[in-house]
C-alpha positions in Angstrom: 175.0 215.4 136.1 175.2 213.2 133.0 173.7 209.7 133.4 173.1 207.1 131.5 169.5 208.1 130.4 169.5 207.3 126.7 171.3 204.3 125.9 170.4 200.7 127.2 171.7 197.0 127.0 171.7 196.7 123.1 174.7 198.1 122.7 177.3 195.8 123.3 180.3 198.1 125.4 177.1 199.6 128.2 176.5 196.1 128.7 179.7 194.8 128.8 180.7 197.7 131.4 176.9 196.7 133.5 178.3 193.8 133.5 181.8 194.1 135.6 179.6 196.9 137.5 177.4 194.0 139.0 181.1 191.2 138.9 182.8 194.3 140.9 179.5 194.0 143.3 178.8 190.7 143.5 182.4 189.6 144.3 182.2 192.6 147.1 179.7 190.9 148.3 180.8 187.1 148.8 183.8 188.9 150.3 181.7 190.7 153.0 180.4 187.1 153.7 183.4 185.2 154.6 184.5 188.2 156.7 181.1 188.7 158.6 181.6 184.9 159.2 185.2 185.6 160.4 183.9 188.1 163.0 181.8 185.6 164.1 183.8 183.2 164.5 186.2 185.9 167.1 182.9 187.3 168.7 182.5 186.7 172.7 179.2 186.3 173.3 177.2 183.9 171.7 174.4 186.4 171.1 176.5 188.5 168.6 177.7 184.7 166.7 174.6 184.6 165.9 173.4 187.9 164.4 176.3 188.4 163.1 175.4 184.5 161.4 172.2 186.0 160.1 173.6 189.1 158.5 176.5 186.3 156.7 174.0 184.2 155.2 171.3 187.6 154.1 175.4 189.0 152.6 175.2 185.6 150.5 171.1 185.9 149.4 172.6 189.6 148.1 175.6 188.2 146.4 173.3 185.3 144.6 170.5 188.1 143.6 174.0 189.8 141.7 175.2 186.2 140.5 171.3 185.9 139.1 171.3 189.5 137.1 175.2 188.7 135.8 173.6 185.4 134.2 170.5 187.3 132.6 172.5 189.8 131.0 174.2 186.6 129.4 177.6 186.5 131.2 179.4 184.0 133.5 179.3 185.6 137.1 182.5 183.7 138.2 184.3 185.4 134.9 182.2 188.3 135.7 184.0 189.0 139.3 187.7 187.6 138.2 189.2 190.7 136.8 188.2 192.0 141.1 189.7 189.5 143.0 193.2 190.9 143.3 192.3 195.0 144.3 189.5 193.7 146.9 191.8 190.8 148.4 194.7 193.1 148.5 193.0 196.1 150.4 191.7 193.0 152.8 195.0 192.2 153.1 196.3 195.5 153.9 193.2 196.3 156.8 194.2 193.6 158.7 191.9 194.0 161.7 193.3 193.0 165.4 191.1 192.6 167.0 187.0 192.1 167.5 186.4 195.4 168.1 188.1 196.0 164.8 186.8 193.6 162.3 183.3 195.3 163.1 185.2 198.8 162.6 186.1 197.0 158.6 182.3 196.2 158.3 180.7 199.7 159.7 183.1 202.3 157.8 184.9 200.0 154.6 182.6 198.0 154.0 179.4 200.7 153.7 182.2 203.2 151.8 182.1 200.6 149.8 178.2 200.1 149.1 178.4 204.3 149.1 181.0 203.8 146.3 178.9 201.5 144.1 175.5 202.9 145.0 176.9 206.6 143.9 178.1 204.3 139.9 174.9 202.6 140.0 173.4 206.1 138.5 174.8 204.9 135.2 173.2 202.4 134.8 170.3 201.2 133.5 166.6 201.2 135.1 166.6 197.6 136.1 170.4 197.0 137.3 170.6 200.5 138.9 167.1 199.5 141.4 169.2 195.9 141.8 172.2 197.9 143.2 170.6 200.0 145.1 168.5 197.4 147.3 171.3 195.3 147.7 173.9 197.8 148.5 171.0 199.5 152.0 173.4 199.9 154.5 171.7 197.1 156.1 171.1 194.7 159.0 175.6 194.3 159.2 176.1 198.5 159.6 173.6 199.2 162.3 174.7 196.0 164.3 178.6 196.8 164.2 177.3 200.4 165.0 175.5 199.6 168.3 178.4 197.1 169.0 180.9 199.8 168.3 178.7 202.5 170.7 178.6 199.8 173.3 182.4 199.7 173.6 183.5 203.3 173.4 181.2 203.5 175.8 182.5 200.9 178.6 186.1 201.7 177.3 186.5 205.6 175.9 190.3 204.4 175.3 189.1 201.6 172.7 188.2 205.2 170.9 191.2 206.0 169.4 192.5 202.9 169.0 189.2 202.9 166.0 189.2 206.0 165.0 193.2 205.4 164.1 191.9 202.0 162.6 189.2 204.2 160.7 191.0 206.8 159.1 193.2 203.9 157.5 189.9 202.0 156.2 189.1 205.6 154.6 192.3 206.3 152.9 192.7 202.4 151.6 189.3 202.1 150.5 188.9 205.0 148.3 192.2 204.2 147.0 190.6 201.2 145.8 188.0 202.8 144.6 189.8 204.6 142.7 191.7 202.4 141.4 188.6 200.0 140.4 187.9 202.6 138.3 190.8 204.2 136.9 191.9 199.9 135.5 189.2 198.4 134.2 187.6 200.2 130.7 184.1 199.3 131.4 183.7 200.7 134.5 185.5 204.1 133.5 183.6 204.2 130.4 180.4 203.4 132.5 181.5 206.6 134.9 183.1 208.6 133.0 181.9 211.5 130.2 184.1 211.1 127.4 182.3 213.7 125.3 179.2 211.4 124.8 176.9 213.1 127.4 176.8 209.6 129.4 178.4 209.3 132.4 180.0 212.0 134.6 181.9 215.1 134.2 185.5 216.4 136.7 183.0 218.2 138.9 180.8 215.8 139.5 183.7 213.5 140.0 185.0 215.4 142.3 181.9 215.6 144.3 181.1 211.9 144.3 184.4 211.8 145.7 183.5 213.8 148.7 180.2 212.9 149.9 182.4 209.2 150.4 184.5 210.9 152.5 181.8 213.0 154.1 179.7 210.5 154.6 183.0 208.5 156.5 182.7 210.7 158.6 179.3 210.8 159.6 179.5 207.7 160.3 182.2 208.5 162.1 181.4 210.9 164.5 177.8 208.8 164.9 180.1 206.6 167.5 181.8 209.8 169.3 185.1 209.9 166.8 186.5 211.9 164.2 187.3 210.9 160.9 
């Protein structure tokens, strides 16, 4: 596996790639904040609303850390995020949850898959950015809260499991398509991720393995709920 070893931020093209990655992550965290706030508004119990409000605050904090890193790299966070707004917003338009539980499934399966994808890409950035990305993209309280709540709901209503499994399969298909779209449409991220012969980035075999790992992680999450992927 080729990595970013030997590259540093004095290389303008590499720096631009790192800024783009941070822009994508920051926009994802910002959208995640609004998603969780919406879920909190529709939560059936006050305790759920309180828990989600705390998780939303954490999501906003992670956004601020990524925005700060973009500024450290000499760029404007808003400008860095803008190229990713269309693809992220399109994914959310294409996967609207029809219930409170589907909203949680979107957090559990969809948001977690995005985190997996960006952790994979972080292998190809500088050490400081990689450490930040790994920390920010750790499976956090929002995923665990969704997992526990979904398990409880499925145990109480097994029929709900079938509907959630179908929605989960839709999410994985749309999320993988979106990840591939981001990687393909943004030249700077493509240059970061794909080895063009320079010895930096992933070759075809490693790219295949990356998407295989993403799919397996999703399967594992679904199975932990007692559902098939």
